[in-house]
Z-matrix of the N, CA and C atoms (Angstrom, degrees):
N
C 1 1.445
C 2 1.541 1 108.34
N 3 1.311 2 115.22 1 110.18
C 4 1.356 3 122.75 2 -174.94
C 5 1.457 4 111.99 3 -103.54
N 6 1.342 5 113.55 4 135.39
C 7 1.564 6 113.63 5 177.77
C 8 1.459 7 109.64 6 -101.39
N 9 1.310 8 109.51 7 151.89
C 10 1.458 9 114.30 8 -178.28
C 11 1.561 10 104.66 9 -87.23
N 12 1.367 11 110.97 10 124.48
C 13 1.467 12 112.55 11 179.53
C 14 1.388 13 120.63 12 -63.89
N 15 1.433 14 115.58 13 -35.83
C 16 1.494 15 121.38 14 174.93
C 17 1.536 16 111.94 15 -60.31
N 18 1.280 17 117.35 16 -46.60
C 19 1.417 18 121.83 17 177.96
C 20 1.500 19 111.36 18 -57.56
N 21 1.282 20 115.83 19 -45.27
C 22 1.505 21 118.99 20 -178.41
C 23 1.520 22 110.54 21 -65.61
N 24 1.282 23 118.34 22 -44.95
C 25 1.544 24 124.01 23 175.45
C 26 1.549 25 110.42 24 -58.26
N 27 1.447 26 113.55 25 -46.82
C 28 1.430 27 115.44 26 177.66
C 29 1.490 28 114.82 27 -58.01
N 30 1.264 29 117.35 28 -42.82
C 31 1.487 30 129.92 29 179.70
C 32 1.573 31 107.05 30 -62.12
N 33 1.239 32 118.33 31 -50.31
C 34 1.549 33 126.29 32 178.84
C 35 1.512 34 104.69 33 -56.89
N 36 1.371 35 121.34 34 -48.48
C 37 1.437 36 124.56 35 -174.37
C 38 1.595 37 109.34 36 -65.50
N 39 1.349 38 113.31 37 -42.83
C 40 1.497 39 113.59 38 -179.67
C 41 1.580 40 111.13 39 -68.52
N 42 1.302 41 118.45 40 -37.16
C 43 1.420 42 122.72 41 175.70
C 44 1.509 43 109.66 42 -61.41
N 45 1.274 44 117.61 43 -44.69
C 46 1.521 45 121.95 44 -176.47
C 47 1.450 46 107.30 45 -63.48
N 48 1.416 47 117.32 46 -49.14
C 49 1.472 48 122.01 47 178.63
C 50 1.504 49 110.26 48 -57.87
N 51 1.292 50 118.31 49 -48.85
C 52 1.525 51 120.40 50 178.58
C 53 1.508 52 111.60 51 -57.81
N 54 1.312 53 116.73 52 -42.18
C 55 1.472 54 118.01 53 -173.98
C 56 1.638 55 109.56 54 -69.86
N 57 1.398 56 112.96 55 -35.01
C 58 1.536 57 119.24 56 174.40
C 59 1.503 58 108.52 57 -62.06
N 60 1.337 59 116.84 58 -47.22
C 61 1.494 60 116.97 59 -179.34
C 62 1.540 61 111.20 60 -63.42
N 63 1.314 62 116.64 61 -41.47
C 64 1.407 63 121.14 62 179.22
C 65 1.557 64 109.90 63 -57.14
N 66 1.402 65 115.56 64 -51.50
C 67 1.319 66 121.45 65 -177.52
C 68 1.586 67 112.48 66 -63.08
N 69 1.297 68 116.30 67 -35.49
C 70 1.497 69 120.62 68 -179.47
C 71 1.464 70 107.68 69 -70.51
N 72 1.323 71 118.32 70 -39.92
C 73 1.526 72 124.21 71 179.63
C 74 1.527 73 108.89 72 -64.13
N 75 1.328 74 116.37 73 -46.11
C 76 1.397 75 121.77 74 -178.03
C 77 1.556 76 110.19 75 -62.66
N 78 1.387 77 119.60 76 -40.51
C 79 1.472 78 119.32 77 177.67
C 80 1.418 79 113.30 78 -71.09
N 81 1.269 80 118.79 79 -28.23
C 82 1.506 81 120.12 80 178.98
C 83 1.588 82 106.23 81 -72.92
N 84 1.288 83 120.72 82 -47.01
C 85 1.362 84 123.80 83 174.84
C 86 1.435 85 115.88 84 -57.37
N 87 1.376 86 115.91 85 -45.03
C 88 1.455 87 121.77 86 175.95
C 89 1.587 88 113.67 87 -58.08
N 90 1.391 89 112.54 88 -38.88
C 91 1.456 90 115.71 89 179.83
C 92 1.420 91 111.06 90 -70.11
N 93 1.373 92 119.87 91 -40.11
C 94 1.434 93 121.83 92 173.22
C 95 1.587 94 115.61 93 -61.00
N 96 1.329 95 111.56 94 -37.41
C 97 1.544 96 114.03 95 178.37
C 98 1.455 97 108.70 96 -70.63
N 99 1.408 98 121.70 97 -30.68
C 100 1.433 99 120.32 98 179.50
C 101 1.512 100 110.84 99 -72.30
N 102 1.322 101 113.70 100 -40.79
C 103 1.499 102 116.66 101 176.30
C 104 1.458 103 113.57 102 -63.99
N 105 1.426 104 122.42 103 -39.18
C 106 1.341 105 124.64 104 175.66
C 107 1.566 106 112.24 105 -61.87
N 108 1.316 107 112.62 106 -45.04
C 109 1.493 108 119.74 107 -179.19
C 110 1.554 109 107.63 108 -61.00
N 111 1.270 110 117.77 109 -40.98
C 112 1.488 111 122.01 110 -179.18
C 113 1.497 112 112.71 111 -66.94
N 114 1.342 113 114.43 112 -41.42
C 115 1.532 114 118.61 113 176.28
C 116 1.554 115 107.88 114 -64.26
N 117 1.297 116 118.54 115 -48.03
C 118 1.427 117 123.03 116 -173.86
C 119 1.508 118 108.19 117 -61.17
N 120 1.307 119 116.13 118 -47.28
C 121 1.517 120 119.32 119 174.70
C 122 1.401 121 114.23 120 -53.20
N 123 1.332 122 119.06 121 -46.80
C 124 1.456 123 122.45 122 -177.40
C 125 1.535 124 112.48 123 -65.45
N 126 1.284 125 111.20 124 -38.82
C 127 1.419 126 119.41 125 178.30
C 128 1.564 127 111.01 126 -63.72
N 129 1.337 128 113.32 127 -50.56
C 130 1.473 129 116.42 128 173.67
C 131 1.536 130 116.85 129 -54.26
N 132 1.320 131 111.39 130 -43.03
C 133 1.503 132 119.44 131 -177.09
C 134 1.553 133 108.67 132 -65.64
N 135 1.341 134 115.35 133 -38.65
C 136 1.507 135 117.88 134 173.84
C 137 1.523 136 115.84 135 -63.33
N 138 1.362 137 110.78 136 -37.65
C 139 1.423 138 115.40 137 -177.27
C 140 1.569 139 111.03 138 -73.82
N 141 1.338 140 115.90 139 -36.55
C 142 1.458 141 122.93 140 173.52
C 143 1.498 142 112.76 141 -59.47
N 144 1.304 143 120.55 142 -36.89
C 145 1.364 144 125.27 143 -179.68
C 146 1.454 145 110.62 144 -67.58
N 147 1.405 146 114.29 145 -44.49
C 148 1.509 147 120.17 146 177.65
C 149 1.608 148 109.38 147 -63.38
N 150 1.331 149 114.61 148 -43.78
C 151 1.484 150 118.01 149 -177.97
C 152 1.558 151 109.48 150 -62.43
N 153 1.329 152 119.40 151 -41.00
C 154 1.457 153 124.72 152 -175.81
C 155 1.542 154 105.78 153 -69.74
N 156 1.361 155 119.73 154 -41.23
C 157 1.457 156 117.85 155 -179.00
C 158 1.538 157 110.10 156 -67.13
N 159 1.373 158 118.66 157 -46.66
C 160 1.422 159 120.07 158 179.20
C 161 1.594 160 111.12 159 -55.42
N 162 1.316 161 112.41 160 -46.51
C 163 1.492 162 118.61 161 -172.34
C 164 1.638 163 106.53 162 -66.33
N 165 1.352 164 116.42 163 -36.76
C 166 1.322 165 117.49 164 179.75
C 167 1.543 166 111.24 165 -70.87
N 168 1.313 167 117.47 166 -40.53
C 169 1.404 168 122.75 167 177.26
C 170 1.598 169 111.60 168 -60.66
N 171 1.361 170 115.05 169 -46.24
C 172 1.474 171 120.09 170 -178.80
C 173 1.512 172 111.78 171 -65.37
N 174 1.343 173 117.81 172 -38.51
C 175 1.448 174 121.47 173 -178.68
C 176 1.522 175 108.96 174 -69.35
N 177 1.345 176 116.44 175 -35.50
C 178 1.480 177 119.02 176 177.53
C 179 1.519 178 110.88 177 -67.61
N 180 1.324 179 116.07 178 -38.72
C 181 1.495 180 120.47 179 176.95
C 182 1.512 181 108.73 180 -64.36
N 183 1.328 182 120.45 181 -41.31
C 184 1.421 183 122.27 182 -176.65
C 185 1.571 184 108.87 183 -67.65
N 186 1.318 185 119.56 184 -39.35
C 187 1.352 186 122.41 185 179.43
C 188 1.519 187 114.43 186 -70.28
N 189 1.320 188 116.63 187 -34.71
C 190 1.469 189 123.15 188 172.35
C 191 1.494 190 111.57 189 -65.64
N 192 1.329 191 121.01 190 -39.09
C 193 1.452 192 127.61 191 178.62
C 194 1.513 193 104.51 192 -66.99
N 195 1.267 194 122.71 193 -44.03
C 196 1.464 195 126.18 194 -176.96
C 197 1.583 196 109.68 195 -60.53
N 198 1.388 197 108.03 196 -47.07
C 199 1.514 198 112.68 197 -179.06
C 200 1.541 199 112.57 198 -63.42
N 201 1.342 200 114.97 199 -33.29
C 202 1.491 201 118.63 200 -176.54
C 203 1.529 202 110.62 201 -78.62
N 204 1.294 203 119.61 202 -22.97
C 205 1.528 204 125.43 203 -174.01
C 206 1.516 205 110.64 204 -126.96
N 207 1.329 206 122.08 205 62.68
C 208 1.384 207 123.70 206 -178.14
C 209 1.600 208 113.20 207 -64.48
N 210 1.256 209 116.22 208 -30.29
C 211 1.393 210 119.54 209 179.71
C 212 1.537 211 111.55 210 -70.88
N 213 1.327 212 113.63 211 -43.72
C 214 1.433 213 118.18 212 174.66
C 215 1.598 214 113.84 213 -56.85
N 216 1.296 215 112.29 214 -37.47
C 217 1.462 216 117.34 215 179.90
C 218 1.461 217 109.98 216 -66.54
N 219 1.342 218 117.53 217 -43.15
C 220 1.604 219 119.06 218 177.93
C 221 1.464 220 107.84 219 -63.04
N 222 1.354 221 117.63 220 -40.89
C 223 1.600 222 116.93 221 179.08
C 224 1.495 223 111.00 222 -65.31
N 225 1.361 224 116.98 223 -40.67
C 226 1.529 225 120.30 224 176.59
C 227 1.514 226 107.47 225 -60.32
N 228 1.339 227 119.52 226 -42.37
C 229 1.430 228 120.98 227 -177.55
C 230 1.530 229 111.48 228 -62.99
N 231 1.355 230 116.11 229 -44.25
C 232 1.461 231 122.68 230 176.79
C 233 1.449 232 110.92 231 -60.20
N 234 1.310 233 120.21 232 -45.93
C 235 1.428 234 123.51 233 -176.87
C 236 1.598 235 111.04 234 -64.21
N 237 1.307 236 111.74 235 -44.95
C 238 1.460 237 118.48 236 176.95
C 239 1.476 238 111.99 237 -61.44
N 240 1.303 239 116.48 238 -40.62
C 241 1.509 240 120.35 239 175.86
C 242 1.511 241 113.89 240 -65.29
N 243 1.342 242 117.42 241 -36.34
C 244 1.525 243 122.36 242 177.44
C 245 1.505 244 106.81 243 -67.04
N 246 1.344 245 117.48 244 -44.39
C 247 1.447 246 119.25 245 -174.69
C 248 1.560 247 111.08 246 -67.27
N 249 1.341 248 117.94 247 -42.31
C 250 1.384 249 119.51 248 171.02
C 251 1.445 250 119.61 249 -60.70
N 252 1.373 251 113.27 250 -41.32
C 253 1.391 252 121.09 251 176.10
C 254 1.586 253 113.83 252 -63.57
N 255 1.301 254 115.91 253 -32.38
C 256 1.506 255 123.26 254 176.08
C 257 1.554 256 109.31 255 -74.51
N 258 1.277 257 122.99 256 -25.42
C 259 1.387 258 127.94 257 179.70
C 260 1.521 259 117.02 258 -83.43
N 261 1.376 260 115.55 259 -29.91
C 262 1.453 261 124.26 260 -179.97
C 263 1.517 262 110.16 261 -75.09
N 264 1.279 263 119.53 262 130.91
C 265 1.492 264 122.49 263 179.00
C 266 1.613 265 109.44 264 -63.64
N 267 1.297 266 115.71 265 149.52
C 268 1.429 267 118.62 266 174.25
C 269 1.491 268 112.24 267 -60.50
N 270 1.374 269 114.41 268 143.99
C 271 1.523 270 118.28 269 178.61
C 272 1.507 271 111.79 270 88.90
N 273 1.256 272 118.19 271 -10.14
C 274 1.495 273 118.88 272 177.98
C 275 1.482 274 112.12 273 -69.36
N 276 1.298 275 115.10 274 -34.53
C 277 1.547 276 117.57 275 -179.00
C 278 1.581 277 109.06 276 -66.78
N 279 1.358 278 114.53 277 -43.46
C 280 1.424 279 115.55 278 178.36
C 281 1.568 280 113.09 279 -63.48
N 282 1.278 281 117.36 280 -40.68
C 283 1.437 282 120.88 281 174.33
C 284 1.609 283 111.10 282 -56.91
N 285 1.330 284 109.53 283 -45.57
C 286 1.455 285 111.69 284 -171.72
C 287 1.466 286 107.63 285 -72.73
N 288 1.429 287 117.72 286 -35.18
C 289 1.419 288 118.32 287 179.70
C 290 1.521 289 112.84 288 -67.62
N 291 1.331 290 117.21 289 -32.73
C 292 1.416 291 115.66 290 175.65
C 293 1.458 292 114.26 291 -70.45
N 294 1.341 293 118.43 292 -29.03
C 295 1.425 294 120.06 293 -178.65
C 296 1.606 295 110.71 294 -82.21
N 297 1.322 296 117.37 295 -21.68
C 298 1.522 297 123.66 296 -178.09
C 299 1.480 298 111.44 297 -107.98
N 300 1.309 299 116.29 298 16.30
C 301 1.505 300 119.22 299 -178.66
C 302 1.443 301 117.29 300 -56.16
N 303 1.365 302 114.62 301 -33.41
C 304 1.498 303 121.73 302 -177.17
C 305 1.558 304 107.33 303 -77.36
N 306 1.303 305 114.72 304 -38.01
C 307 1.539 306 114.01 305 178.12
C 308 1.407 307 108.09 306 -69.24
N 309 1.315 308 119.93 307 -43.34
C 310 1.451 309 118.01 308 -175.09
C 311 1.579 310 113.09 309 -72.79
N 312 1.227 311 115.59 310 -27.16
C 313 1.527 312 111.85 311 176.61
C 314 1.480 313 107.49 312 -78.11
N 315 1.185 314 125.16 313 -29.21
C 316 1.425 315 126.66 314 175.77
C 317 1.572 316 113.00 315 -70.23
N 318 1.346 317 114.45 316 -49.22
C 319 1.560 318 120.09 317 -167.84
C 320 1.553 319 109.53 318 -112.25
N 321 1.284 320 119.51 319 2.15
C 322 1.481 321 117.64 320 -171.03
C 323 1.503 322 112.59 321 -69.31
N 324 1.328 323 115.92 322 -32.75
C 325 1.529 324 114.24 323 179.84
C 326 1.438 325 107.89 324 -74.62
N 327 1.340 326 124.83 325 -30.86
C 328 1.431 327 125.55 326 179.27
C 329 1.548 328 108.66 327 -63.69
N 330 1.371 329 112.54 328 -50.78
C 331 1.454 330 123.68 329 -177.60
C 332 1.546 331 106.03 330 -58.15
N 333 1.290 332 118.22 331 -44.47
C 334 1.480 333 118.89 332 -178.81
C 335 1.453 334 111.96 333 -66.44
N 336 1.322 335 118.65 334 -37.88
C 337 1.443 336 123.49 335 179.03
C 338 1.483 337 111.00 336 -66.16
N 339 1.339 338 121.59 337 -39.11
C 340 1.424 339 125.14 338 177.10
C 341 1.503 340 106.11 339 -69.55
N 342 1.256 341 125.14 340 -40.54
C 343 1.460 342 121.70 341 -177.74
C 344 1.595 343 109.38 342 -73.28
N 345 1.177 344 121.98 343 -28.37
C 346 1.505 345 125.64 344 171.37
C 347 1.546 346 107.17 345 -68.55
N 348 1.248 347 122.61 346 -47.47
C 349 1.467 348 125.41 347 -179.76
C 350 1.560 349 105.59 348 -62.31
N 351 1.378 350 123.70 349 -45.78
C 352 1.382 351 120.21 350 -179.26
C 353 1.489 352 114.09 351 -66.79
N 354 1.348 353 117.18 352 -39.66
C 355 1.399 354 122.83 353 175.95
C 356 1.539 355 112.55 354 -58.23
N 357 1.311 356 113.63 355 -43.18
C 358 1.484 357 122.23 356 177.94
C 359 1.573 358 110.55 357 -58.50
N 360 1.275 359 115.72 358 -41.12
C 361 1.462 360 119.21 359 -177.47
C 362 1.538 361 107.87 360 -75.01
N 363 1.329 362 116.20 361 -35.10
C 364 1.532 363 115.19 362 178.60
C 365 1.579 364 108.95 363 -74.75
N 366 1.287 365 117.83 364 -36.37
C 367 1.508 366 120.07 365 173.68
C 368 1.575 367 110.62 366 -59.65
N 369 1.295 368 114.55 367 -40.42
C 370 1.474 369 118.25 368 -176.63
C 371 1.606 370 110.77 369 -68.65
N 372 1.364 371 113.36 370 -39.00
C 373 1.413 372 119.16 371 177.44
C 374 1.497 373 111.12 372 -66.49
N 375 1.416 374 117.64 373 -41.31
C 376 1.356 375 122.15 374 177.10
C 377 1.504 376 117.21 375 -66.61
N 378 1.288 377 112.70 376 -37.91
C 379 1.542 378 121.39 377 168.21
C 380 1.511 379 112.92 378 -56.35
N 381 1.380 380 115.59 379 -52.99
C 382 1.478 381 117.13 380 173.83
C 383 1.428 382 116.41 381 -54.74
N 384 1.271 383 119.81 382 -44.94
C 385 1.513 384 123.55 383 173.75
C 386 1.370 385 113.72 384 -61.90
N 387 1.281 386 123.16 385 -43.75
C 388 1.497 387 122.17 386 169.34
C 389 1.509 388 116.40 387 -57.49
N 390 1.360 389 115.71 388 -40.51
C 391 1.493 390 119.18 389 178.22
C 392 1.494 391 109.55 390 -65.46
N 393 1.290 392 114.94 391 -41.11
C 394 1.531 393 119.23 392 179.21
C 395 1.557 394 109.49 393 -63.85
N 396 1.314 395 115.72 394 -41.79
C 397 1.504 396 121.21 395 -179.32
C 398 1.505 397 107.96 396 -66.78
N 399 1.272 398 116.67 397 -42.95
C 400 1.515 399 121.01 398 178.97
C 401 1.512 400 110.78 399 -61.51
N 402 1.350 401 116.77 400 -45.41
C 403 1.518 402 120.75 401 178.86
C 404 1.549 403 110.80 402 -62.11
N 405 1.397 404 112.06 403 -42.99
C 406 1.521 405 115.50 404 -179.77
C 407 1.526 406 108.86 405 -64.96
N 408 1.331 407 117.18 406 -40.55
C 409 1.440 408 113.75 407 -179.38
C 410 1.488 409 115.57 408 -69.78
N 411 1.418 410 117.04 409 -31.92
C 412 1.435 411 118.73 410 175.68
C 413 1.543 412 112.35 411 -67.80
N 414 1.407 413 115.02 412 -34.86
C 415 1.489 414 114.72 413 175.25
C 416 1.485 415 111.29 414 -66.78
N 417 1.322 416 118.11 415 -40.66
C 418 1.382 417 121.59 416 -179.54
C 419 1.573 418 111.66 417 -64.15
N 420 1.294 419 117.35 418 -38.32
C 421 1.431 420 117.80 419 174.73
C 422 1.529 421 115.75 420 -69.48
N 423 1.405 422 118.46 421 -37.13
C 424 1.385 423 121.32 422 171.17
C 425 1.477 424 114.11 423 -57.94
N 426 1.402 425 115.86 424 -43.27
C 427 1.478 426 121.43 425 175.01
C 428 1.514 427 114.80 426 -56.97
N 429 1.304 428 111.30 427 -47.79
C 430 1.438 429 116.74 428 175.92
C 431 1.518 430 116.88 429 -60.49
N 432 1.344 431 116.11 430 -40.59
C 433 1.470 432 118.87 431 170.32
C 434 1.439 433 117.30 432 -58.65
N 435 1.352 434 112.93 433 -44.60
C 436 1.483 435 119.61 434 176.68
C 437 1.565 436 111.81 435 -62.32
N 438 1.366 437 116.06 436 -39.72
C 439 1.376 438 113.58 437 177.80
C 440 1.559 439 117.45 438 -70.99
N 441 1.364 440 113.41 439 -32.24
C 442 1.392 441 121.93 440 174.62
C 443 1.620 442 113.01 441 -62.16
N 444 1.365 443 110.25 442 -40.04
C 445 1.457 444 117.30 443 178.19
C 446 1.487 445 115.02 444 -61.66
N 447 1.420 446 110.21 445 -41.38
C 448 1.481 447 118.75 446 178.46
C 449 1.463 448 116.02 447 -63.69
N 450 1.271 449 110.69 448 -41.82
C 451 1.544 450 122.48 449 -176.21
C 452 1.458 451 108.23 450 -77.54
């Protein structure tokens, strides 16, 4: 069985050309994929910076509002507690207490102390706000009396 040397050489040449074309195409596609991945990464990083900045700004605004309105925060906490209490089935508290008895016996007094300290701070802020409101109302009443005396 004799092979034709020319056909073999032609076949080698075509295979070599085909493999070069395939390699070149793969390199072009890989370069485009790297470029796309780099662009996508940069776009995502820019977006994350914006999201982080907005989240930080909004959380700062929420904290500032909460500091300015402590009584409203206490009211919101009471309303949230009442809603949660209304949604929880009866007897759940007893079941949870029986399961967490060890935890509560160990840390209950510390939790209670923390709650007392927090309520004292809230009470003090509410008292200060009431005193300021009372003073402002007194000044307003005095101004009204003065204006009535003049008229």
